[in-house]
C-alpha positions as CSV (number, residue, x, y, z in Angstrom):
1,M,12.1,-20.2,-38.1
2,A,14.2,-18.3,-35.5
3,T,13.6,-15.1,-37.4
4,T,9.9,-15.7,-37.5
5,L,9.7,-16.3,-33.8
6,L,11.8,-13.2,-33.1
7,N,9.5,-11.1,-35.3
8,E,6.4,-12.4,-33.5
9,R,7.6,-11.3,-30.1
10,P,5.7,-8.4,-28.6
11,V,7.4,-5.1,-28.6
12,V,8.8,-4.3,-25.1
13,D,8.7,-0.7,-24.1
14,P,11.8,0.1,-22.0
15,R,9.6,2.6,-20.2
16,D,7.1,0.0,-19.1
17,V,7.6,0.2,-15.4
18,T,5.0,-2.4,-14.5
19,R,7.7,-5.1,-14.9
20,A,7.9,-7.0,-11.6
21,E,11.6,-7.6,-11.8
22,L,12.2,-3.8,-11.4
23,Y,10.8,-4.0,-7.9
24,A,12.1,-7.5,-7.0
25,N,15.7,-6.3,-7.9
26,D,15.2,-2.8,-6.5
27,C,16.2,-1.2,-9.8
28,W,13.1,1.0,-10.5
29,Q,14.8,4.3,-9.7
30,A,16.6,4.9,-13.0
31,P,13.5,4.1,-15.2
32,F,11.4,6.5,-13.2
33,E,14.0,9.2,-13.3
34,D,14.0,8.9,-17.1
35,L,10.2,9.1,-17.2
36,R,10.1,12.2,-15.0
37,K,12.7,14.0,-17.1
38,N,11.7,12.9,-20.5
39,A,8.2,11.5,-20.6
40,P,6.2,12.4,-17.4
41,I,3.0,11.3,-19.1
42,H,3.9,8.4,-21.3
43,Y,1.7,5.9,-23.2
44,V,2.8,2.3,-23.0
45,D,1.4,0.4,-26.0
46,H,2.4,-3.1,-24.8
47,S,2.6,-4.5,-21.3
48,K,1.4,-7.8,-19.8
49,F,-1.3,-5.7,-18.2
50,G,-2.3,-4.1,-21.6
51,P,-1.8,-0.5,-22.7
52,Y,-1.8,2.3,-20.2
53,W,-0.9,5.9,-19.5
54,S,2.1,6.2,-17.1
55,V,2.0,9.3,-15.0
56,S,5.2,9.8,-13.0
57,T,5.3,13.4,-11.7
58,Y,3.7,15.1,-8.8
59,K,1.6,17.9,-10.3
60,P,-0.4,15.8,-12.9
61,I,-1.1,13.1,-10.4
62,V,-2.6,15.6,-8.0
63,H,-4.6,17.1,-10.9
64,I,-6.0,13.7,-11.9
65,E,-6.7,12.7,-8.3
66,A,-8.7,15.9,-7.9
67,L,-11.1,15.0,-10.8
68,P,-12.8,11.7,-9.8
69,K,-15.7,12.3,-12.2
70,I,-13.3,12.3,-15.2
71,F,-10.8,9.7,-13.8
72,S,-12.8,6.9,-12.2
73,S,-11.7,4.5,-9.5
74,S,-14.7,2.2,-10.0
75,W,-14.2,-1.5,-10.0
76,E,-16.7,-1.6,-12.9
77,Y,-14.1,0.0,-15.1
78,G,-11.1,-1.9,-13.8
79,G,-10.6,-0.7,-10.3
80,I,-7.5,0.7,-8.6
81,T,-4.6,-1.4,-9.9
82,V,-3.1,-1.8,-13.3
83,A,-4.0,-5.5,-13.3
84,F,-7.6,-5.8,-14.5
85,D,-9.3,-4.9,-17.7
86,P,-13.1,-4.7,-17.7
87,E,-13.2,-5.3,-21.5
88,K,-11.2,-8.5,-21.1
89,P,-12.1,-10.3,-17.8
90,M,-9.8,-13.1,-16.9
91,E,-11.0,-16.7,-16.6
92,G,-12.2,-17.2,-13.1
93,E,-11.8,-13.6,-12.2
94,L,-13.6,-12.7,-9.0
95,R,-14.5,-9.0,-8.9
96,M,-14.4,-7.3,-5.5
97,P,-16.2,-3.9,-5.2
98,M,-14.8,-1.8,-2.4
99,F,-15.3,1.9,-1.5
100,I,-11.8,2.9,-2.7
101,A,-12.8,1.4,-6.1
102,M,-16.1,3.3,-6.2
103,D,-17.0,6.8,-7.3
104,P,-19.3,9.3,-5.5
105,P,-22.0,9.1,-4.2
106,V,-21.6,5.5,-3.1
107,H,-18.0,6.0,-2.2
108,T,-18.9,9.0,-0.1
109,G,-21.4,7.1,2.1
110,Q,-19.2,4.1,2.6
111,R,-16.1,6.1,3.4
112,R,-18.0,8.3,5.7
113,T,-19.1,5.2,7.6
114,V,-15.6,3.9,8.2
115,A,-13.7,7.2,8.6
116,P,-14.8,7.9,12.2
117,A,-13.0,4.8,13.4
118,F,-9.8,6.4,12.3
119,G,-10.5,9.9,13.6
120,P,-8.1,11.9,15.9
121,S,-9.8,10.9,19.2
122,E,-10.1,7.2,18.2
123,V,-6.4,7.1,17.2
124,A,-5.4,8.9,20.4
125,A,-7.3,6.2,22.4
126,M,-5.3,3.5,20.6
127,K,-1.9,4.9,21.6
128,A,-1.6,3.2,25.0
129,E,-2.4,-0.2,23.6
130,V,-0.1,0.3,20.6
131,Q,2.7,1.3,23.0
132,Q,2.1,-1.8,25.1
133,R,2.1,-4.2,22.2
134,T,5.1,-2.6,20.6
135,A,7.0,-2.8,23.9
136,E,6.2,-6.4,24.3
137,V,7.4,-7.3,20.7
138,L,10.6,-5.3,21.1
139,D,11.4,-6.8,24.5
140,S,11.0,-10.3,23.0
141,L,13.7,-9.8,20.4
142,P,17.2,-11.1,20.8
143,I,20.2,-8.7,21.0
144,G,23.1,-9.6,18.7
145,E,21.3,-12.6,17.0
146,A,20.0,-12.9,13.5
147,F,16.2,-12.8,12.9
148,D,13.7,-11.8,10.2
149,W,12.5,-8.3,11.0
150,V,9.6,-8.6,8.5
151,R,8.1,-11.6,10.3
152,A,9.1,-10.8,13.9
153,V,8.2,-7.1,14.0
154,S,6.5,-5.7,10.9
155,I,4.0,-8.5,10.5
156,E,3.5,-9.0,14.2
157,L,2.7,-5.4,14.9
158,T,0.4,-4.8,11.9
159,T,-1.6,-7.9,12.3
160,G,-2.1,-7.2,15.9
161,M,-3.6,-3.8,15.0
162,L,-5.8,-5.3,12.4
163,A,-7.1,-7.9,14.8
164,R,-7.9,-5.1,17.3
165,L,-9.7,-3.0,14.7
166,F,-11.9,-6.0,13.5
167,D,-12.1,-7.7,16.9
168,F,-10.7,-10.7,15.0
169,P,-9.8,-13.9,17.0
170,W,-6.3,-13.2,18.3
171,Q,-5.0,-16.7,17.9
172,E,-5.9,-16.7,14.2
173,R,-4.6,-13.2,13.5
174,H,-1.8,-14.3,11.1
175,K,-4.5,-15.4,8.6
176,L,-5.0,-11.7,8.1
177,T,-1.4,-11.5,6.7
178,E,-1.9,-14.4,4.4
179,W,-5.2,-13.0,3.0
180,S,-3.6,-9.6,2.6
181,D,-0.6,-11.0,0.7
182,T,-3.0,-12.9,-1.6
183,G,-5.4,-10.0,-2.1
184,G,-2.7,-7.5,-2.9
185,D,-0.6,-9.8,-5.2
186,I,-1.4,-8.7,-8.8
187,E,1.3,-11.0,-10.1
188,L,-0.6,-14.1,-8.8
189,I,-3.1,-13.9,-11.7
190,F,-0.3,-14.8,-14.2
191,K,0.8,-18.0,-12.3
192,P,-0.6,-21.5,-13.1
193,D,-3.8,-21.8,-11.0
194,G,-3.1,-18.4,-9.6
195,M,-6.6,-17.2,-10.0
196,A,-8.0,-20.3,-8.3
197,I,-5.5,-19.8,-5.4
198,R,-6.5,-16.2,-5.1
199,N,-10.2,-17.0,-5.1
200,T,-9.8,-19.8,-2.6
201,A,-8.0,-17.5,-0.2
202,L,-10.6,-14.8,-0.6
203,M,-13.5,-17.1,-0.1
204,E,-11.8,-18.5,3.1
205,M,-11.5,-14.9,4.3
206,G,-15.1,-14.3,3.4
207,G,-16.2,-17.3,5.4
208,A,-14.3,-16.3,8.5
209,F,-15.5,-12.7,8.4
210,G,-19.1,-13.8,7.5
211,K,-19.1,-15.7,10.8
212,L,-17.8,-12.6,12.6
213,W,-20.5,-10.5,10.8
214,Q,-23.2,-12.8,12.2
215,E,-21.7,-12.6,15.7
216,K,-21.5,-8.8,15.6
217,A,-25.1,-8.6,14.3
218,A,-26.2,-10.4,17.4
219,A,-23.9,-8.5,19.8
220,P,-22.4,-5.4,18.2
221,G,-19.3,-3.7,19.7
222,K,-17.1,-0.8,18.7
223,D,-15.1,-2.6,16.0
224,L,-15.2,-1.9,12.3
225,I,-17.6,-4.7,11.4
226,S,-20.1,-3.5,14.0
227,I,-19.7,0.0,12.6
228,M,-20.5,-1.3,9.1
229,L,-23.5,-3.2,10.4
230,Q,-25.0,-0.1,12.0
231,S,-24.5,2.1,8.9
232,D,-27.2,2.7,6.3
233,A,-24.5,3.0,3.7
234,M,-23.0,-0.4,4.4
235,N,-25.4,-2.7,6.2
236,E,-26.9,-4.2,3.1
237,M,-23.7,-4.9,1.2
238,S,-23.6,-7.9,-1.1
239,Q,-21.1,-10.7,-0.1
240,Q,-18.7,-9.5,-2.8
241,E,-18.9,-5.9,-1.7
242,F,-18.3,-7.0,1.9
243,L,-15.3,-9.0,0.8
244,G,-14.0,-6.2,-1.3
245,N,-14.1,-3.7,1.6
246,L,-12.4,-6.2,3.9
247,I,-9.6,-6.6,1.4
248,L,-9.2,-2.9,1.1
249,L,-9.0,-2.4,4.9
250,I,-6.8,-5.4,5.4
251,V,-4.3,-4.6,2.6
252,G,-4.4,-0.9,3.5
253,G,-3.8,-1.6,7.2
254,N,-1.3,-4.4,6.7
255,D,0.8,-4.1,3.6
256,T,1.3,-0.3,3.9
257,T,2.2,-0.1,7.5
258,R,4.2,-3.3,7.5
259,N,6.3,-2.3,4.6
260,S,7.0,1.2,6.0
261,M,8.2,-0.5,9.2
262,S,10.6,-2.6,7.2
263,G,11.5,0.4,4.9
264,F,12.5,2.4,7.9
265,V,15.1,-0.2,8.9
266,Y,16.5,-0.6,5.4
267,G,16.4,3.2,4.7
268,L,18.3,4.2,7.9
269,N,20.9,1.5,7.2
270,K,21.3,3.0,3.8
271,Y,21.7,6.5,5.2
272,P,23.5,6.0,8.5
273,E,24.2,9.7,9.0
274,E,20.4,10.2,9.1
275,R,20.1,7.3,11.6
276,D,22.7,9.0,13.8
277,K,20.8,12.3,13.6
278,L,17.6,10.6,14.7
279,E,19.2,8.6,17.5
280,A,20.7,11.9,18.8
281,D,17.4,13.8,18.7
282,P,14.2,11.7,19.2
283,A,12.2,15.0,18.8
284,L,12.7,14.4,15.0
285,I,10.6,11.2,15.1
286,P,7.3,12.7,13.9
287,N,8.9,14.3,10.8
288,A,11.1,11.2,10.3
289,V,7.9,9.1,10.1
290,S,6.5,11.2,7.2
291,E,9.9,11.1,5.5
292,L,10.3,7.3,5.8
293,I,6.7,6.8,4.4
294,R,7.6,9.1,1.5
295,W,10.8,7.3,0.8
296,Q,9.3,3.8,1.0
297,T,5.9,4.6,-0.7
298,P,4.4,1.2,0.2
299,L,1.8,1.2,-2.6
300,A,3.7,2.0,-5.8
301,H,0.7,3.0,-7.9
302,M,-3.0,3.6,-8.1
303,R,-5.0,3.2,-11.4
304,R,-7.8,5.3,-12.8
305,T,-9.9,5.0,-15.9
306,V,-10.8,7.9,-18.2
307,M,-14.5,8.6,-18.3
308,E,-14.5,11.2,-21.1
309,D,-11.9,12.5,-23.6
310,T,-9.7,14.9,-21.8
311,V,-6.3,16.7,-21.8
312,V,-3.7,16.6,-19.1
313,D,-0.6,18.8,-19.5
314,G,-1.2,18.9,-23.3
315,V,-1.6,15.2,-23.6
316,E,-4.9,13.9,-25.0
317,M,-6.4,10.9,-23.2
318,K,-9.4,9.0,-24.6
319,K,-12.5,7.7,-22.8
320,G,-11.7,4.2,-21.5
321,D,-7.9,4.7,-21.3
322,K,-6.2,3.1,-18.3
323,V,-4.1,5.7,-16.3
324,V,-1.5,4.6,-13.8
325,L,-0.5,7.1,-11.2
326,W,3.0,6.3,-9.9
327,Y,3.1,7.6,-6.3
328,L,6.5,5.9,-6.0
329,S,7.9,8.2,-8.6
330,A,6.0,11.4,-7.6
331,N,7.5,11.0,-4.1
332,R,10.9,11.4,-5.8
333,D,9.8,14.3,-8.0
334,E,12.8,16.7,-8.0
335,S,10.6,19.7,-8.5
336,V,8.9,19.0,-5.1
337,F,11.4,17.0,-3.1
338,D,15.0,18.1,-3.4
339,D,17.3,15.1,-3.7
340,G,14.2,13.0,-3.3
341,E,16.0,9.6,-3.6
342,A,17.8,10.4,-0.3
343,I,16.3,10.2,3.2
344,R,16.4,13.5,5.0
345,I,14.7,13.0,8.4
346,D,14.4,16.7,8.9
347,R,13.1,17.4,5.3
348,P,10.8,20.4,5.7
349,N,8.1,19.3,3.3
350,A,8.1,15.5,4.0
351,R,4.4,15.6,4.8
352,R,3.6,16.6,1.2
353,H,4.2,13.0,0.1
354,L,1.6,11.1,-1.9
355,A,2.1,7.7,-0.3
356,F,-1.4,8.0,1.2
357,G,-2.9,9.2,-2.0
358,Y,-4.6,12.5,-2.6
359,G,-8.2,13.9,-2.7
360,I,-11.3,11.8,-2.0
361,H,-9.4,8.5,-2.0
362,R,-6.7,9.6,0.5
363,C,-6.0,6.7,2.8
364,V,-8.6,6.6,5.5
365,G,-6.3,4.9,8.0
366,A,-3.3,7.3,7.5
367,R,-3.3,8.4,11.2
368,V,-3.3,4.8,12.4
369,A,-0.3,4.0,10.2
370,E,1.6,7.1,11.4
371,L,0.7,6.2,15.0
372,Q,2.2,2.7,14.7
373,L,5.4,3.9,13.1
374,T,5.8,6.8,15.5
375,V,5.4,4.5,18.5
376,L,7.8,1.9,17.1
377,L,10.5,4.6,16.7
378,E,9.8,6.0,20.1
379,E,9.9,2.7,21.9
380,M,13.2,1.8,20.0
381,A,14.6,5.2,21.1
382,K,13.7,4.5,24.8
383,R,15.7,1.2,24.6
384,R,18.4,2.8,22.4
385,L,18.0,0.0,19.9
386,R,19.6,0.0,16.5
387,V,18.6,-2.5,13.7
388,N,21.5,-3.7,11.5
389,I,20.8,-5.2,8.1
390,L,22.8,-8.5,7.7
391,E,22.1,-9.1,4.0
392,E,20.1,-7.6,1.1
393,P,16.4,-8.2,1.8
394,E,14.0,-10.2,-0.3
395,R,11.5,-7.8,-1.9
396,V,7.9,-8.2,-3.1
397,K,8.0,-9.0,-6.8
398,S,5.2,-6.6,-7.8
399,C,4.6,-3.1,-9.2
400,F,1.7,-2.6,-6.8
401,V,2.7,-3.5,-3.2
402,H,6.2,-2.0,-2.8
403,G,7.8,-3.9,0.1
404,Y,9.8,-6.7,1.6
405,S,9.1,-10.4,2.2
406,R,12.2,-11.1,4.3
407,M,14.9,-8.9,6.0
408,M,17.5,-10.6,8.1
409,V,18.8,-8.2,10.8
410,S,20.4,-8.1,14.3
411,L,19.9,-5.7,17.1
412,S,22.5,-3.7,18.9
413,Q,22.3,-0.8,21.4
414,Y,23.9,2.6,20.9
């Protein structure tokens, strides 16, 4: 009987890097190094997400991202994460169309609607408010006492920015974090009642934003919802499409910035000589922000679906194949980033990172994320604050959102 059960177990591919424990235990580095060296485009036959192509190096990811007609992002074919399979929908699965999970021309119109809210002049206008809010948060923190950096700083600052962008009720802003965590948790679908928990949270979010939508329809402002309402490309969205775009903007604006804010603390503790260099020369902050985003890579992957038989670097891919682009690995690609596992705050090509994606789906809010991180580092430098890690952080158990759920620290002054 034992032999039969053993034989019936599915084959586990040691190169399947979707395994959540790799990220929860922060031991993904070696498997990706192996892939980059020995199998940069590797077909995984068996995973809990089904079969997929794993693309782990920089050049083929850029190639694939530049061909959206061949490599689709559309939710109709599975969307942007490894999780969903259009051929085998999960029981109770609620599909959420969003412009990052669309192809041109629909994607083009919807992205063009939202993009001006994140343009250079709009971001510049945000700076004073970001500085004020960041200063208030930092000045509220204790010196020499333990606290959770994720909750006290990373979440507080990012939810504040989201509330401002949406003109969301300030007293309820932490709901944005809860909805973001649920919407971005691809592991939730495997837990008992996980799909029901996910759908309940998303519908709660839909109700809250539906109410806001009605208020903005009656009295529009300069917030993102008002911008959507006044756009031909987005003002007649279905409820699911509205929800999908909200999830995109909330997860994009929350998880990515928040985990980079936490990653900067962990990374500079891991490389204290780089921290010393930054503390000695605040002029390095802009480049350090790019380097820290590269090093953290807050979204580990994006997924595409092959629309026609094609060849990438001599590898044949078939129509319908799932292709997973590992930004996390590409940002360590030794052919692009020398000693990519290390933080080098003066790295000359740090801005070449793929953490914001590439091509037509490059993160629309990249400038806002960079602004928040830059201001955080600047305000800390003004106060000569140093963050000290007290224990190994708790990490998000997921191959999609690459981040931290808890990080106990203390502050000191240098």
